[in-house]
N, C-alpha and C positions, 0 to 999 in steps of 0.2 A: 454572427460570425460574420464577416466582410467576405465579400465573394467577389470576381468577375466572373467566374462562372463555376459549377458546382454537377459533381458525378457522385452519387450516391449508388455502393453497390450492397447487397445482400448476398451472402452465401450460405446454405445450409453443406454443413460439414457430418450430420446424422444422417443413418437411415428412416428418420421419423419424415414426414411429411408436414409442415406447419401453416395455416395460410396467415398473413399478416394485412395488417390495417393501417395505413397513418395517412399525415394528411400533415402536407408544407405550405409554412407561412411564410413569405417574404413583402420586404419593405423595400421602395428608393431609398438606396446611398446614395445624398448630396454632400458627398466628398469622395477624393480621390482613394480606393482602396490598398491601393499601394502601400500608402502613407499609416497604412492601419497595421494590429497585431493581427494576428492568426490562433486561433486556436488550434489545439494538438492534442493527442494522449499517447502515451506509451506506456504499452505494456510488460515485464520483463519478471524471468526467476534468475536470480544467481545471478545474470549476466554482466554486472557493473563491479563482481567484490576484489578484481584485480586492481581498479584506479585507489577503493582504500587500503588495501593489503599492501601496497606499493611503497604508501606514506605512511607506515608503520602502526595503521588502525584498523587493527587483523579484526577488533570485534562491532565495527563500524559495517552495515549492511545497509547502501548506498539503492537510494529509490529513487531518485531521477541525478541524473549529470548530463549538463549540457551547456553548451558554446553562444553568446551572443547576447542579442536584448530580450527581455520580456518580462515573462511577471507568472507567477508558479499560483495554481487557483487547489489545487483538491491533491489529497493523494488515498487511493483505495488499497488496503492493506489485506489480501488474504492466508491467514497462518495454520497449513496443516499440523497441529501438537497433540500427536497421541503416545500413550502410554501403554504398558503391559501393564494390566491389575494387581499393584505388592500382595505379596503373600501377608501383611500386616494389614489386620481390618484396620481403616479407616474409622474418626472420630464422628468425622461432619463429611457432607457433604461433599467439604472441597478439599479432601483425602489429609485432613489432620485438623488439628485445633493451631491457631496462634505456631507457635514452634515448636511444635512437636507434631509437625506433617510425617506420615510415612512415606511422600516421594514428592521433589521440588517441579512441581508440574508447571508452574506460573512461569508463562511467558511473557511477560508484557512488563518488566521492570529496567529495560532496556531506555535510556534517553534517547529523544530525537535532537539533532543536531543541523544546523541550515548556515550551508556556507556560503554568500556573496561576495562576485565579482575579483576571487583570489584570495581571501579573508586566508590566512593560517588557522585563526582561531573563531570559530564558527559567532555568528554574532545573534544566534539564538540555540541556548541548550538548556532542554526541557529537562524533566525529574522524573521521566519514565511513559513508555507508551500509550500507556491504559492513560497515563494524564492528558498527552499529549493528542489521543481520541476523546478522551473526555470524561471519562468513567471510570476512578480509581475506584477498587477489588471488584475489575471485572465484572460491574453488574451485576456483582451478587444476585440470585434470585431473592424477592420475588420478580425484581427486573432484571433476564437475564437477556432482553437485547433492547433496545432503545432508540427515539430519532428528535433530531431535534435539527435547527436551521445550521447546529454548525459541524457537528458530527452524529453519527450513529451506527449503531449495530444492528444489523439487520436477520442476520444467523449469527448462533453458532449451538453448542454442544451443552444442554444444560449444566455439566460440569465440568468442561473445559478440555473434555478428551474428544478430541473431531475435529471439525472445522469451525472455523471463527469469520466472520466477515465482517471488517472495519470501513467507514470514511471518514475524511475530516474534510472539511468543506474550510475554506480561505475565503468567505466572503466579503467579511470586513477586514480580513489581513493579510490578504493577499502579498505576494513575494518580491518586488520588484527586481530586476536585477540590469543592469549593463553590459558585462562581459561576460559573465559564468553564473550557475547555480551549480549545487551541489547541496543534496539532501538528503540524512541517512539516517538508520533506527540500531540500535547498538542491539546488538542480537546474543544473547550470551549463553544459551544455550545453543550447542551444535546440531546442524543439518541431523545430526544418528546421536541421543544422547545418552545411551543406554541400549541393551540387548530389546529389541522391540520397540524401541521411544525416538520416536522422531519431530523435527520443530522444521518445518519448510514452509519458507517466504515466498509470496509472488504479490507482484504489485501493478495498480496501472496509475499513471501521474498524469497530472491534467495542466494544462499550462497554454497561455498565449506566448509568441513568439512571434519575433520580424518574415516578413516573405522569405526572406529568402534564406530561414533555418529549418529545419527536419526532425519531428523529433518520433514519428508517427511510422510505428514499425509493425510490422502486421506476422509473425512468428505462425512457425509450419506447423500445423495440424497434429504431426508427431511430436514437436515437444511443450505442447499444451493438453497430452494426455496421458495416459501411462504413464506418470512421474509418482506416483503417492505409492512407494511398493507396499505389501500384506504387511501389517507387525507381526 
């Protein structure tokens, strides 16, 4: 990360005291840092829905919308997908067998779409969120979690009922843009898709952009806690 000067702030918003050890390494930069891109991260939850809905794309859940010049590098997605246990017993761990599921719990069929520099049709149009992340069939047991150079799932409830954390790293395929970037995932389930059933997204997007732009947003604590209702 090129910089002229840097300031690192750590804030503990919890009630428990922690000890943190860290080391910083830096080297001289032998070129004008003002000509280099800056690394940024943006967290949000449903904050960008208005943009896609205004364009008639109600199914699209934007994970990043930014203007300017830069490169998109990574997306982390947290899904809270939970449901009430159906009255009908399930035939298998994933709530049914093939087309005989007793509840349609799976959240990952929505395609990813990436629009660059004002495109009307996305230059990337995927085949499903789970394919974009790199694990078709939801990394079913005995491999419910996985990691690789390009994607990982560090946490998931064994039967999918609960929290899921996934990452897609654009290491070899980062996306350059000169005027604008819009990345979305289709969200087929509503935030509330039945009595006591929820499917809620939040995300962190990472990228590099010109120094005159900023996409870093520090949300207030009250925006990040107490959001998930009791089913």
